[in-house]
Steps between C-alpha positions, in 0.01 A plus 500: 500500500472509875247355741273802487432474136505117464734219591867582563603160362403354162467131603497387134862617466621314795744204445454232764822399687360302790141403585328270728117491479374850603844670557743603224820699454533657149728734311352812349690559173364842411622862503208565732649283776694787648365592853299300744138412570304283723159393590332290750138388545268310717166407342390805304713762681829589341783738607739626229826687505712608201821705450607507132682767291264723306198409706319775707628491848343556857770514763683295323242243386259545217230283661449398866156387603230243531247450225225237457529269191283204480544391129642144530677581833690242697476442884873602528706662241834685478762630265836656555693657209849640533686584172478178286392261773135419587370283780132414468254279702128444500270265687316373293701571188361770261577666163808672653633188671449172310541150643846410387811297588836627381859456607792713394315646187374147400114495505365151566134572555254583338724495197861402452757747377794722597475861578122511416305815539201494727288580198617180327456299818147606531407459127439873441693518171 
């Protein structure tokens, strides 16, 4: 699914590689990871862009624009997804970017474990 119909990245499937507080780098181990997407926001105003196979296109992006979203928004947020890599940040942290500390795939906070999914880190299992 692309930005227009929902979120381009399913954060529950992300596997944390490196994280420091409100910034994390993850691997997206899914067949839906092909393509690229991005979003950036300040307060409740978000800009999104998405270019994925099978998604509707508009010169060549399926979604470019600003849209207000105030449900649990952060002051600053961003996400960049290219193939299987996802870089995310949010100040303050939110449902898409948890507070975490991880180094080389080893998550140290809020739980300890190796190659943990973001879903497991945030107790959404």
